[in-house]
Every structure is written in structure tokens, then in C-alpha cells.
N, C-alpha and C positions, 0 to 999 in steps of 0.2 A: 188442531193445527195441521194444515195441509202443507206439504212440502214437495218441491220439484225434485225428482230423483237425480242425484249427482253422485257419481261413483268415485270413491276414494281409492285410487289404484297406484299407490306407491309414488316413486319419484318420476319426473318427466322422462328420465332415461329408461326407467322400467316400463313406462307406458308406451314408449316408442320403439321398444326392442322388437327385432324380427323373430320369427320362429313361432312355435305354438303359443307361448306366453303372450307375445304381441298380438296374435290373432284373437286370443281370448279377451285381452283388454280392449281391443278395438271393437269386437263384437258386442261386448257388454255395454261399452260406452255408447255405441250407435243405437242400441235398442233399449236404453235406459227408460225412456218415456213409455215404451211398450210394456216393459216389465212393471212399471208403476201402475199402468192401466190394468194389467193382468191381476196384480195384487188387489186393486180397488174393486174390480169385478168380483173376485172371490170373497173379498171382505163383505161386500154388499149382499152376497147371496150364500150365506153359510148353511151347511146341512149337518144334521146330527149324525152320530155313528150309525152305520148300516143304512143310511139314507142318502149317501153321497152320489146320487144318480146324475143330477145336472152338473155337479163338479167333475164327475168322471167324463161326461160328454165334452165338457169344456177342455179338459186336459187332452183327451183324444184328438180333438180338432186342432189344437195348437201343435201337437207332435206330428200329426199328419201333414200340417202345413209346412213343416221343416223337411218333408220328403221321407219321413220315417214310417215304420209300419207298426204302430202301437196296437195292443189288443186289450180289450176289456177282460178283467178277471171275473171270477165266478158270478158275482153280483155287482159289486162296485169295486173300484180300484183299476189301475192301469199298469201294464208291463210293457217296456219298450227297449229294444237293443239298438245301440249305435255301433255298427261294425267297425272293428279296427283293421289295420292293414296286415296284421300277423295273426292268422286264425289259430296258431299254436298257443297263444296266450289267453288264459282264462279271463273273462271280463271282470272289471271292478264295478260294483253296484253303488248307486246313489239312491237314498230313500227319502221320500217326503210323506208326511202324514196329512190326511185330507179333512178329517172331521172337525166340526165346531162343537161348542159347549152350550148347554142349556142355561145360559147366563144372559140376561138382557144387556144390550149395549147402552152405555151411559155417555158416550161422546156425542159431539154435535157436528162431526165432519160430514161433508156432502155425500160421502160414500158409506155412511153408517149402515149397519145391518137393516135390511128391509124385511127380515123375518122376526116377528115378535118373539121375544124371549130367547133368541138364539144369537150367538156371536162368536167370532174367531178371537176369543179372549186368551188363547194360548199361542197365537202367532202361526198357526198352521197355514194360513194364507200366505205368509212370508216364506215358509218352508217350501211350499209348492212353487211359488214364483221364482225362488232361488234355483230350484232344480230345473225348472223350465228354462231359466236364463243360462244355466250351465249347459243344457242340451243345445240351445241356440249356438253357443260358443263352440261346443265340441263338434257339432255338425260342420261348422266352418273349418275347424282344424282337420277333421276327417276328409273333407273335400279337398284340402290342400295336401293330403297324403301324409299328414304328420301325426295321426293318431294310431299308434301301434296296437295298443290293447283296447279291445272293445269296452263299451260302457253300458251297463244295464240300469235303466231307470225304473224305480219301483215307487208308485204312488199308492200308498197304503190307506185303506179305510179303517175306521174304528180304533184309533189309538187310545181314545179317552174312556172306552167302555171295557167291561169285563164280561165274558172272555174277550181278549184283545184281538185286533186284526192281524198282528204279526204272526201269531200261531197259525191262523187260517191261511195266510199267504205262503208261509213255509210249507204247509201241507199241500199247497197247490204247486210247489216246486219252483218258486221264484229264485231260490238260491242254488239250484242245480248248476254245477259247473262254474260257480262264482269264485273268484280269487279272494275278494275282501269286500267290505261294505262300509260306506261313510254316510254321515248325516250331520245336520246342524239343528240346533234348537235355540230359539230366541232367548236372550237373557237381558231383560230390561234393567238389570243392575250393572251392566257393562256398557261403556260408551261405544257408539257407532264408530267403526274403524278399528275396533279391537276384537280379537278372537281369543276365547278361553279354552285351554287344553290341559288334559291331565292323563298320564298313563295309569292304567289300573282302574279301579272302581270310581265312577264319576257321579253315579246316582245311587239310589237305595232300592232294595227289594221292597215291594209294596203289595200287601195282601188285604183284601176285604175280610173283616171279622164280624160275625153275628152271634150273639149270645141270647139264648132263650131261657127264661126262668119261669118255673111253674110252682104253684103252691095251692093250699086249700082256699085261701081268700076268706073274707068275713068282715065283720063290723069293726070299725076303728076303735070302738070302746073296749074291744076284747082281743087285742093283738096276741095275748098269751094263749088263746084258744085257736089261733090260726098260724099260718106261716107269714110273717110280715114281709111280703114280697118287695115292696117299695124300699124298705130299709135294706133288704138284701141287695137290691139293684144298686143302691147308693154305695154300699160297701164294695161291690164288684167294680163299680165305676172308678172308685178312688184307689182301692187296694191292689187290683189286678195289675195295672200298669207299673205300680211301685214294686210289687213282688217280682215281676219279670226282670226289672233292672238289677235285682239282687240275686237272681238265679242265673243270669247270663253275664258273660264277660262285658264290662262296660265299654270296652273298645269296639264292640260289635254295633254300638249305636242303636240298640233296640228301643223302639218308641211305639207305644200303643196309645192312640188318641181316639176318643169317641166323637162321633158326629151326630148321633141320634140316640135318644132314650125315650121309650114309650111304655106306659103302664097306667091302666085305670082310666075312669071317666067321671068318678064321683068323689067328692071331698071326704065323705064319711064311710067309704067302703074300701077295704083292702082288696086289690085285684087278685085274680088267680093266675095271671100270666103277665109277662113283660119282656121287653127286648132292649138290647144295646147293640148299636152298629158303629163300627169305626174302621180304622186302618192300623195294621201292624207293619212297621217299617224297620228294616235291618240294613246296616251298612255292609255287613259281612255275609258272604254267601254261605259259609259253614253254619253261622247262627240261624240263617234263614232256613236251612235244611232241618234243624232240630226244633224250630220254634213251635210247630204245631203240637207235637207230643208234650212239650213243656207247658204250653198254654192250657191244655186239657187237664193236666195233673194239678197245676196251681189253682185253676178254677174250682176243681173238686174239693181241694183243701179249704178254700175260702168260704164256700157256701155251706159246708158241713154244720157249723154252729147255728145256722138259721133254719135248718130243717127243710130247705127248698130243694127242688131238682133244677139242675142247670145243664144245658148242652151248648157246645160251641160248634159253629160252622166256620171253618178257616179255609178259605179258598186260596190256592196258590195264584198270586197275581202276576208279578214280574220279578225276575231276579235283578240284582244290580247291573247296570251297564258297566262292563269291564273293558276299557279301551286297551287294545294291543299296542305294544311299544312301537312296532313297525308302522302301524297305521297312524299313530300320533306323529311319528317322524315324517311320514308322507304329508300329513296335513300341515305340520309345522313348516316344512319346506315350502309348501304352497303359500302359506300366510307370509313367509319371508319374502317370496317373490312378488306377491300382490300388494302387500301393505308395508313390508319391512319387519324385521324380527323384533323391533322395539314395540310393535303392536300385538305381539303374541304374549298373552297373559297366562300365568299359572292360575289355576282355579281349584277351589276346594270341592270335595265330595258333598253332594247335597242329599237331603232326605226325600227329594222328589223321586217319583217313579217314571219309567219310560219303557214301553214295550219293545223299543229298539234292542233292548237287552237280549231278547229271544234270538235275534239274528246272530248276535255275538256268541251265543251258545253253540252255533253251527259253523260259523266262519269268523276269521279275525276281522276287526274293524274298529271304528272310533266314532264317537259323537263329540262334536265341538260346540262351544257356546258362542253364539253370534251376538255381538253387542248391538243393542237397538236403542240405547238411550242417547238423546241429543246432549252433547257435552255441555255441562252447566245447567241442564234442564232437570225437570222432576224425575225421580225414580219411581216408575210404575211397578205393578206386580202382575204376574201371570194369574189367570183365572179370575180376573177382576174386570167388570164391565167398562171401566174407564181406561183400559190399556191403550197406550199410544206408542206407535212404532216410528222411529226415524227411518224413512223409506230408503235412505242411502244404504241401509243394511241389505236390501235385496240384491243390488248389483255386487256388493262385497261378497255376499254369500255365494252368488252364482260364480264369481271369478275364482274364489278360493276352491270351490268344489271342482270346477273345470280344471284348474291348475293342478289340483291333487291327482286327478286322473292321468294327467301328463307326467307329473312328477313320479308316479308310482314306479316307472321303469328307468328313471334318470338317477335315482339314488343307488349307491352301492348296496348289494344284498347283505 
């Protein structure tokens, strides 16, 4: 379903107002077709994590065309500052993730992915387009002398991979001198024209887990003379997640889910090794901090009766995204000015992971959920090849982010 970009920007009175908010609304409205074309280009040319070279060039060109001085980061990714009129004020940052997923696209739109087996099935094309749209509007506000606090644009590679791109960019100094940071994430379960916000944790800690099991192996007719490794793997797969829920506070939302189990290649031979791979998710930061030690001790207890050896590799993935109250207030005020407070939705904490959390370990900030579902239409899901986005969300996201940068200094401290 192809759609013409039409931006929903509050009441006619709000859309015609003078000042920075009016400049933002006018800029996004006038460039709505360009923003749609930007998103469609990015959607048609997705690139996997650490491979976002053409995407980086595309972003650099668009920012340079606005009269800005963007710079490429170490390999891929872009950093760009929009100067404010008061250099005493630390900049506020806007972040967009750039990478696509190794998931084939299943839609039939004219701008469907041209890269076999790769697609923007998580909406990062929308995130980039929204931040570029915010940049267009904020340059106009700055040219009018109405942007007091500078804005730093961060286009981040490799959000979908581990180790994640956020840690690499933080090490490169992208947060140096930054006051706070904001981001949006597409939510296909929320109608376009609505924004979901929550103070405190809004996502989950997410860690890759790999368990390796080893035993003597042997003939399936004599399991008593071997270590029955496949049986042990089955016990671990079912009992380890259950045991964790009984050893940790249920309010911490601990969830261990397997995505891969491998062992053996013959129907009549007990293998000597096998693996399980999955993700450990925690809603609570404190539970996340103690999960690794507990995982190892519970695993050792479980495998003891089977006489096999088991080792666990638990990598720290991302902590929960914990939105600061101040940044949620800033985004909420922006949503109220752009869409009306009635379109600001409370939202629940999810078990999804987002490496935006690492930025919030360094500076305050907030992640908002950007509604992308056509009202009355089908509810799609992220990380699925048939994901469809109502493109009106692009202009809405651009307007809300730009307005938040202005609102940052209009609210009482």
C-alpha cells in the first residue's frame, strides 16, 4: 500500500502559529514529499550492520545540502551539529539507527528492497527520515535566530548486532558535552498520529546466551554407558528458563527463550557435544546485574544428574532503556504542541531490547514510540518481512523531535 505523505500537525491554529513551532510545521509540511522520497530510497537500499556505507553517504549528502558540516564517523555513521544562538548551552542530541536486518522483504510496494534477503523490517528507514526531517526544520529555525540550544544529530550504525553500535559511538565521543538525547522507535501497534511515552524503563535488558554441553557420546542402544547428551540438552532447554523464574523476583520479568538447539547428525548415535542459543531478557536493571552468576550456578545444578559438562557464555547485550522524567516531559510538551495532548499515549514496558539504552547510561534522555499503523488497518509486527508503515509517521516524528529541541528551554526547570 503506497501512500502520499500527509503530516498530521494538530489544529489549524497550531499549524499556522508564528515562532519556532510554526516554522517547524511549515518546513515539514513543505518538504513532506521529499521526506517520503528519502524514506523510500533508504527502504529500497538497505544495508546490514557495519555495512552502512551507501546509507552513510546518502545522509552526509542530505545534511551538507542543508548547509551543515556533517562528518563521517570511524567507518559508518554520521555526526552533525546544528549550532544554536547561545553557545553556553550544551546541545541536545537526536539519534537515528541506520542498519537493516537479514530478513527478506515480503511486500509488493514499488520501493521494496532491492537487496536479496535484506530489509528495513524494524523501521530504521523511518527513524533516519524523521531525524533528517527534524534537521530540515531546525535549520530553518536556526536561520531565523530562534534556536537557542544547539542540536547534535547522531546517525548510528549497527543497532541490530552485538556488540552494538551505540558503545562504539560513545567511545568515539559523540556524547561529549551533550545535555540530553532523544530518539523515536516505530511501533506498528500504535495508530499513526499517536506517540507512546513512559517515564522509567520502557524496554528490557537483552543478552545473547550460548550453552555448550559435552559428554562421551556413544550408541543409542547403550545410553547407560554414555552421557545422554541430547536428553540433557532437552532438560536444560525446558528446566533452565523455569528455574530462573523461581530464583529471581518475578517482578524483574526475567525471560530466557531459546532460538537454536543443535546436536548430532545420526539417528542412532548419541553425540558428544551440543549447543543451545537464545536470549535472556530482564525488565529490571538490578536483576540484569546478577543474572550471569545465577545462570551459571543453576545450570551446574541442572546438569549434575546427567553426568555431562556444560558451560555458559553470557554476553552483556543492552540494559533497559530508562527514560528520564525531564526528557519525557520535554517530549510530552512537544507532542502536545504538534498533535495535541490527547494523542500522547501511555505505554507499557516491553521485553524488546534497544542499544539506545547505553546512551542513557551516560546522559539523560528518552525513547518514544512512534505510531505507524493506519487507523483501522492491519497491525503488523517488527522484524517481519511484511512490515508496512503509514508514511505520515515520518513527518510526525520529524515535527515532534524538532519541537522537543525547542521545548527543551521553554519548560520550567
